[in-house]
N, C-alpha and C positions, 0 to 999 in steps of 0.2 A: 297807347291807343293804337287799335289795330288798323289796317289800312283802309276798310270800308268806313270806318268811323272818321278817320282822318279826311278822306275824300268828302264824305257829307259836311264836314265842317267847312272845307274850302269851297265847297259849291255853295253853301250857305253865305259865305263871306263875298263869294262873287256875285250873288244876286242882290246885295245890298245896294241900295242907291247912291250915288255919288254925292258928296257933302257940298253943300251950297253955301253961297255968302262968304262970310268971315271965317266959318267954321272948316278948317282944313282936314281932309280925310286923312285917317292914320291906317297906313299899310303894313306896319310893323307886324301885327298879329298874323296877316297874310303871308308875308315874306317867311315868318318863322315856321308857319305850318306847311308851305311849299317846301321848306328846306327838309322836311322830314319825309318826303315822297322819294321813293327810289324806282319807281316804274316809268320809264321814258315814254313808253306807248300811252300811258293814263295821262301824263303830263301833256303831251302833244294833243291828245283828244280834247283836254280841257281848253288847250290855246285855240284850238279851231272853232271851238263852241262859241268864242267871244267875237264881238264886232271887230272889224278891221280897223287898225290904228287911224287911217285917215278920214273914216267916216263915223267914228264914235262920237257921241254927243257930249260925254263926260270924260273927264281924266281916268276915271276908275277902270274901265276895261283896257286902256292903254297900258297902264301900269301892271294890270294882272297879266296881261299877254307877255310883257316884256319879263316878269319875274318867272314865269313857266317856262320861257325860252331860256332864260339864264340858267335854271335849275336843269334843263335838259342838257345844255352845254357841259355842266358840271359833272353830269353822270355819263353822258356819251363821249365827250371829247371830239364830237362832230363840229368842225368850224362853222358849218352852216347854221347850227343853233346858236353860237355865239354871234355870227353876224346878224340873224334874225333879232336878237335881243338888243343890240346896239341900234339897229334900224329903228326898232320899234320905240326906244327910248329917245332917239332923235327926233322922232315925228311928235313925241309927246313935248319935247322942248319947243318945237316949231308951233305946236297948236295950243300949249298952255304954258307959256314962258314965265308966268308970275307964279307958278306952282313949284314949291321947293322940291316936291317929290319927282317931278319931271327931270330935273337936273341931278338929283340925287340918284334915281335909276340909272340914267346915263353913265354916272361915275362907277356905279356897281359894275355895269357891263364892261366898261373900259378897264376897270381895275382887276376884275375877275377873269376877264376873257383872254384870248390868244395874243400873241405879240405880232408885230408888223411883219408882213412877208413881202419881198419884192420879187418881180419876175427876172430873176438873172439866172445864168447857167449854173447847174450844179443841183444838188439835192435840196431837200426841205430845210435841213438845218442850215446850210450857208445862206438860203434865202431869209429864213427868219433872222439869222445873226446879223446880217448885213442890213437888212431892212430896218430891224429895230435899233442899230447903231446910228444910222443916218436919221431916223425919226427922232431919237433922243437929241442928236445935235441941234435940230431944227424945234425942238420941243412939241413935235407932232407925235411923240410916242403915245400909247395908250395911258400911262399913268400920268404924263403931263397934261393931256386932255381931261384925264378923271379929276386932277386937281383943280383945273379951271371950272369944270362943272361943279364941284363942291363949293368953291367960292361964290359961284351964282347963287346956289342954294342957300348958303349962310348970309348972303347979301339980302336976300328975300326973307329969310327968317333966321335971325342970328342964335335963336334958342334951339335949332333943330339939331339935336344932339348926335343923331345917326351920322350926319354928314361931318360933324366935327371929329366923330371918332373915326370915320373912314379916312378922313384928311391925315389926322394923327398916325394912323397905321400905315399909311403909304410913306409919310416921313421917317417913321421908326424903321420900316423895311429897308429904306433907302440908306440911312444911316450917314451919308456922306455931307450933307448940306445942314448945318445947325439951324440956319434961317428959316428952313422949313419946319424944323422942329419946334422952333419958338412961334411960328405962325400957327401952328397945330395947338400949342398950348394956350395962345390967346384965343382961338376958337372954342376949345373945350370950357376955358373960364367964362365966356360968354354964355355957353349953353347952361353951366351951373348957375350963373346970375339970374338966368331966366326961369330957374326953377327944376332943371333936368337933374335928379336925383338917381339915375339910373346906375345899374352896376358897371354896364359897359363904359359909361363916361368916367365914373370914379377909378375904374381900373386903369383905362388908357390915360387919363390925366397923371396917375401915378407913374405909369410907365414913361411918358413924356418928361416928367421932372427928374425922373432916375437918369434918362438919357442926358438931361441937361446939367447933371451933377448937384441938382437940389434935393438932397436925401430927405431932408426935414419935411419939405413941401410934399414929395411923395408920400411919406408916412402919413401925412394929414390928410391927403387926398383919398388914400385907400382907407384910412380909419373912418372917413366920412361916409362911406358907402353902407347901404343898409343890408343887413343879414350877414351871413358867412359864405357867400360864393367863393368857389374854389379860385377863380381868377383874382378877385379881389384880395383874398389871402395870400396867393403868390405875390402879388405887387406889394401888399403891406410887408409881407416877409423880407423881400429883397431890399426894400427901403430901409427897413430897421437893420438889417445886416450891414448894409453900406453905411450907415449912421454909427456902426460899432456895438450896436445892442444885439449881441449874438444870440443869447438864450430866447427871448421874446421874438426875435426875427426868425430864428429856425422853428421855433414852436408854430409860429402863424404859417411858414411856408409848408412845413410839414402836415399842418391841419388841412391845408388846401389839397395836398396829395390824399388825405383821408376821405375828403369831400369831392374827389376829381369828378368832372362831368366830360362829356365829349368836347365841348367848347374849350374847357380849359386845358384839356390833355396837350392840345397842339402847341401852345406857349410854353407849358412845362417841358415838353420835348425839344422845342426849338432853342431854349436856353442851352441845350447841351450838345448841339450839332457839332462843335468842334471837338470835343471830347470822345465821341463815339467810335468804337471799334466796328469793323464789318459785322461781327458776331451780335454786339448789342443792337446794331440798326436793324439786322435781320430779326432779332427776337421782338423788337418792338413793331416790326411789320406784321407779324403773327399774333400780336397780342391785340385780338379782334373785340375784346371787351373792355369796359371801364376797369372793372376788377383787374383784369390782366395787365393794363397799363398802370394802375395803382401799384400793383406788386412790383411791376418792372422799374418805376420810378424809386420806390423804396430800395429795392435791391441795388439799383445803380450807386445810390450814395452810400448805402451801408458798405459797399464793397470798397468804394474809394477811400473812405474813412478808414476801414481796416487796413487798407493797404499803406496809408499814410501814418498809422499808429496814432490818430486824433479822433476827437469826437465828430459825429455827422454834423453838427452845428458849426464846428471850426473849418471843415472840408467845404461845406455849402458856401459858407461866408467868404472864403478864399477865392473860390470859383467866381463868386459875383463880383469881387473886387478886381480880379483879374480882367473879366469881362468889361467892367466899367472902365478900365485904363485902356483896354483893346479899342473900345468904342471911342474914346476920346483921342487917341493918337495913332492908331493903326488900322482905320478903314481903308480898304481898297478903293482907289480913285477911278480905276478902269470900271466901266459899267456893264461890260459885257463878259459872261462867264463867271466862273467860281473856281479859280485856280487854287489848288490846294497844295500845302507845303510837301504832303505825302507824295501827290501826284508828280511833282518835280524831281523827286528822287525815286521814282519807279514804284510808288505805293499807289492804292486806287483810293481817290476821294470818296468819303462816305457821304457827304452831304454838302448843301449849299450854304455859304455863309457870305458876309460882307468883308471880312477881314483880310488883309494882305499876309504874306507869310510870316511877317514879324509878330502880327496880332495871333496866328495860330500857336507859334510857340510860346508866346507869353501866356495865353490861355491854358496851355498844356503844362508849361513848366515854370510859370511865375517869372518875376522880374530877374534878369541876368545878373550875376554878382559883378560883371564888367562888360562893357561895351568898347571894342576896338575899332577905330577908323582910320584908314590910310588916305592922305591928302595929297599924294605926289602927282605931278603933272603926267598925263596920259592914263589915269584911272578913272572908273566910272564911280559914282557915289557908292559907297561900301561900308557895311558894318560887319563885325564878327561878334556875336553874343557868346558870352563864356559863362558856362554853368558847372556846377559840381552837382550832378543829379543823384538824388537818393536812390541807391539800388542798382545805379548805372556807372556813376563816376565822373571824370571830367569829360565834358563835351562842348564843342564849338559848333555854331551855326553860322555860315557865311551868307550874308544877304546882299545883293547888287541891284541898284536900279539901273537896268540893262537900257541901253541906247533907245530913245523914243518911247519909254514906259515911265510912268509916273510912279508905279509902286515898286517897292523892293521885292525882289524874288530870291527865294532860298535856291543856291545854286550847288552844284555837286563838285565844283574845281573852283579853286580860289583863284585861279588865273582867269576866270570869267570876268574878274574885275577890271581887266586890262580892255582899254578902248581901242578896239582894233582899227578904227577909222582915224584915230587922231595923228597928225603929221609928226610923228617923233623921230628922233635920230635913234641909232642902235643902242647908244649909251643912254639915253634917256629912258628908254624901253627897259634896259636892264635897272636902272635906279628905281623905276616903278615896280619890277618883279621883286626886288630886293626889299623895298618899303613894305610890301604886303607880307613877306615873309618874316622879317625883322620885327615888326609891330605885333605879331602873334607868337613870335619865339618863347616869350616869357610864358605863355599859357597853354604851349602844345610841345611836347617833348620831340615829337616828330619833325616840327618845323624847326627846333632848336637843333636837332641833330643835323638836318639837311642845310642849315645856314651857312656852316664854315665850308662845306664842300661847294655851295653854290657860289660863294665869294671867291673861291679859287679858280672854278671853271668860268665864271664871267669875268674874272680879271685878267684873262688870257687874250691878249690882242695881237694882231698883226703890226707890221711896221708902220702902216699908215693909220694906226689907231682904231681901225674896225675891229670888232670883236671876233675872235676865232672860233668862239662856241655860240651859235645862234640860240636864242630863246626857244625855239622850236624845235632844237635840235634832240636826238635821243637820249644824251646824257641828262640834259637839264629835265627833260619831261619825265624820264624814268625816276629820278630823285623825287620829284613833286608827287608823281602818281602814286607811289608806295604811301606817302602821308594822306593824300586825298581819298585813297581807297579805305584806309581806316576811318577817316572821317565819315565817309557816306555810309559806311557800315554802322557806325554808332549813331548817325543822325537818323537812319532807317528805323532802328531799335528804338530811339527815343520818341520818334513820331507814331510809333504803334501803341504808346502808352501816355500817360500823364503822371506827374508826380506832385509831391507837396511833403514838406518836412517842417514841423513847428520850429520856429527859431528859438531855442533855449539860449540862456546866458552862457551855458557851458555844459559839457558833458557831465553826467552823474554816474558814477560807478555803483553797482548793486549787484546782489546775488539772488538768483530766483530758483523756485522748485516748484514742479507741477506734478500733482498726484490726484487720483480719481478713486472714489468709493461709490457702492449702490446705495440707492435711495429706495423708498417704498415704490412698489411696481416695476421694479427692474430697471429704473431710471439712473441716470449717471450724474454725480456731482463731480466737479473738479475744484480742488484748493491750489491756488497761487500763492506761494509763500515768498515773502520778501526780506532780504537782509541788506540794510544800507550802512555803510561806514559812516561813523558819526561825525568824523572830520570832512566828509562831503557835504554835510547839511549846514544850514545856518538856522540857529534856534532863535525862539522868541522867549526872552527871559523875563519872568515876572517874579512878584513876591511871594508866590506860592510854589515855585519850582520853574521847571524849563519844559517848554513845549516845542515840537516839531511839526509843521504842517506839510501835508503831502497829498498829492493827486495821484491816484493809481487807477490804471486801466489794464484789463485783462479782455483781449479780443482774439476771437477764434474763427477761423473761416474754414467751412468744409468745402474744399475745392472742388469736389464730385457734385455735391448738391447745390453748390452755390449759394450757401447760408451762412450769415454772420451771427454768432452770438457774442455777446459783449457785456461787461460790468465796468463801471466807472463810478469811482467813489473819491470822496475828500476824506481824509483822516488827520485828526490832530492827536499826536501821541505825547503825553506827558510823563517826565521822569523826575526823580527827586532832585537831581543836579545835572549839571552839564557833562555830557560824555565826552571821552577822551580818544585818542589814537587807539586803535585796537578794539573799541567798542563798537557794538552793531546796534542800530534800531530796527526791530522785527515787527512785522505785521502781516497779514494775510487776507485774501479774498476768495469767497466761495461763490460758486454759481452754477447752476444746471447747465448741462451740455448736451449735444447730440452726439450719440457714438459715431464714431468715424475712424477709418484707418487713414484718411486724407485730409488731416487737420494742419493748418498753417496758424501758428500763434504768433500774436506781438504781446508783450508786456510792457507796461509804461509806467515809469516813476518819475514824478517832477517834485522838486522842492519849491513849495509855493512862495516861501521867504526870499530865497537865494536866486530864483529863477533858473537854476540847473535842472536838466532832466535828460534822459535817455530812453531810447526805444530798443527792446530786444526782441528778434524775430527767430523762429525755428520751426520744425515740424514735430509733431506729436501723435500720438494714436490715442483717441478717447475711446476707452475700452467699453464694450457692450456687455452689460452685466444682466440682460433679459435672458431668458431660458432656464431650465432645470439642470444644468450640468455642474458639476463641482467648479468652483471659480475661486481665486485668491485676488484679492485688491492689490493696488499699488503699496509700496513700502513707504512708511514714515520713519525716519531717524530722529530721535529726541534725546534730550539730555538724560542722563541716568537719573533714576528716582525723582523726577522732576514733575510738577504741575503747573500747566500753562493755560494760555487762553485757547488754544486750538483743542476743540473737544469733538468726540464721536461717541455719542451715548453717555456712559458714565466715565470714560476715559478722557482726561485732560492732560495734554502733553505740552512741553516747551521745546519747540521744533529745533532740531540741529541744523541751523542755516547761518554761514556757509556749512556744507557737508565735509567738514575738517575736523579732525580731533588727533590729539597726540598720542604716542605710545603708551600703553598701560593705562589707557583711559577707556572705561566701558562706555557703551552706548545702548540705548533702548531701541528695540525694533517693534514697531507696530504694524499689523495688517489685519484684514479681516478674511473669514472663510464664508463663502456662500452656497447654499444648497447642500450643506452637511447636515443631516438630521440628527437631533438631539440624541446622545447617548451612543453615537456610532465611533467605533474605534478607528482612528487614523493614525498615520505616521507622517513625520515631518523631517526633511532635511535640509539643512541650511549649508551652503557652501560659499566660501570666500576665497577669491583668488585674484593675483594682480593683473590689472589690464595693461599695464606699461611695460611689463616684463623687466624692468629695470629694477623695481622694487622687490626685494624677497621678505618673507617673514623671519626677521632676525632670530626670534625666539619661538616662532610659531610651532616648531617640531617639539620643543620642550614642553609646550602647554597641551597641545592637541595630541601631538604624535603621528601626523600624517604628512610629514615632509615640509621643506623649506618654502613652498610656492603656493599652498593652499591649505584651507581649513575645511573639515566637513564635520557637522555635528547632526546626530540623528537622535530622534526620541519618538516615543509613542505615547498617546494621549486618547481621551475619550471626549467626544464633542461636548460642548455646553452650549448649544445653539439656542436662540431665542425663537419665539414662535413664527418668525418671518424667515427662519432658517439661517441666521447670521451669528457667527462665532467670531468674537473678538480675540486676538493673541497680542499679548504683550510679552516679549522675550528681551533678555538682556545679553549683549555679545560682550564679552571680556576676554580681550586677548592682547598680547603685545604684538603689535603689527609694525613692521618696518615702514619708513616714509615712502610713499607712493599713492598709486590710484587703485582702487579695487572694486570688483564686480561682486555684488551679494545675490545670490540665488536661493529661492525657496520654493521647494517642491512638497506638496501636500498629497498623500494618497489615501483614499478610503478603503480601509483594511476588508471591509465586507465585500465591495464591488470590483476593487483593484482600479478605480477611476483615478486619475492624477490630475493636477493643475500646478502651474509654475508662475511665479512672478520674479523679476529682477529690478535691481536698481544698482547704484554705484556711489561711491564716497572717496574721500581722500584722507590720508594721514600724513600729518605734518611733522617735521622732524622736531 
């Protein structure tokens, strides 16, 4: 809708006569139309064209003026516009007290307007902060007043859904008072019973049920909404995820992203506030279109799932489980500010949230494996959360409820837990210090190492029993500072990221190999081959044989383009009989990939029956086979004279994985040549040499005649390429190699043009 058409629509609505009698006016279409305007001058011109609130004969012009002034405030940030909106709706309440829209309009102006400012010395921020704090204490702050206005509206018309929705959103934004959330739930249920089937009511009812921990009710509320609105799909997805229905929950949540709208973008983004990095927050700010926001949200979760080596459904589900736990237990009680754990350790806070520092760490890294607390006299309430973070390692987080504060704060010094105002003797203070150190010594080597030295120092006393070494002395402080400096460094690193690792029953050993080939139109295919020792797996034994059930994932992240490519599959592999020690179960996954020299891969293997699994990570180059130059694919090693399940064209091979074979055992080498025209003469050189320098070819010189530490094989041939310029090469390498690791290099040269191409791989020879 263009601006001229929109203005015409609004003017037409403005000229409608007010409703009379029992029929109440519906200003929702007007509110929604005004919300689309972005020209403050036009808004103010429309506002001035209406009757003044004190002389208007009906409610309609007053509500219209208030909505226009409120939209002007949203766009301009000019406090005068906000004040004018509030004053207009206050007149509506005075003159039309039995109309629910009078009270609802006032609630809108209070809830979305500026905070309270007091005329105190200092700048605007101190005035706003102090004024708002005082107002909240006496329940005169705008949000408390907005709640009272909404209760008035709902008292007049219990079925007035917009008022119930706003009441619920205020309660959810605060998140500290469950009684307010329960009140909002009752109001929403009344609106539903009165016939309100709007998307907003259903979505908000689902969010309220989720906040109260009733996930089944949340799922029912979201399912009862009409259509496939993005906001409802988000609520439905979250409720299902929290119920444990991972696949349908994630499907609904992701479908909501696919159907994202301006209204739904805010809640989707708001769920992620605690996890955001500064770069991600900046990327969202410049994502000015719904399409850009949709891509940002998808990329956000694809990246985190890849980093954790899990499916997006598992990562999203874990986030909302953590979020629910944080809302239940770790909401900040202080109502002013949004202290961030990152800010307390010298990091810049990214966004506003309602959680205390423990909630922040919980959402970022999950439930700690241990919580340690010291209860010695002279200590403030304190907790240390113990983690073993994936990709980071052991890490502690120290939290203290500082004197005069209700919330636990992440501190940079363990001795911040000492109560400086407590009337303690020197000996009691020493005991308090040692309690802090000793309780954490089992979890932190630095504290363990410092403990003995501190005991010795703090045990030195004068003849009168007073300590010879004060707690704030140089020796004691220097011992603890070394430990705390390492702690702060690790905590800062941990607060820049978030982690998750699937809790397998145990580690699963396996071998993997990655190799690429060209597909039509110059694209690249990757094969990830796996070999799992049979003794690592728990079989399913039936009358027809033995089966092994596996879950496999291959996840690739192009770190330069920030693109994730993945394949997730379940495989059931059947064998004639049980496999024993030394036997391997082999399988592979093939997927198209984006060529890149900046790829980080993660491969995952899980035994479905036994519950064991492992994630392997590394760096790799996804080769680019586009272009017309001579190229050689990656090399595949296979068992000699074998036919297996892995196929390229007419060639089927039994992959040699693990890449180990014994002396005097030949091996098949397979690779492809690209862009070598048919009938073109070319030369090939195959070189094998040890990479560990400790293993020499015991009989290499006798077989090949080129010395004890390398093999070189040369031959000429004529290309037998297909119409796409692909020539397949199957070679057999037979040589007595000594035990060790080896590098295999293949160089192909076009004899007509002199152009060359090289590929390399490695393998091992066992004794």
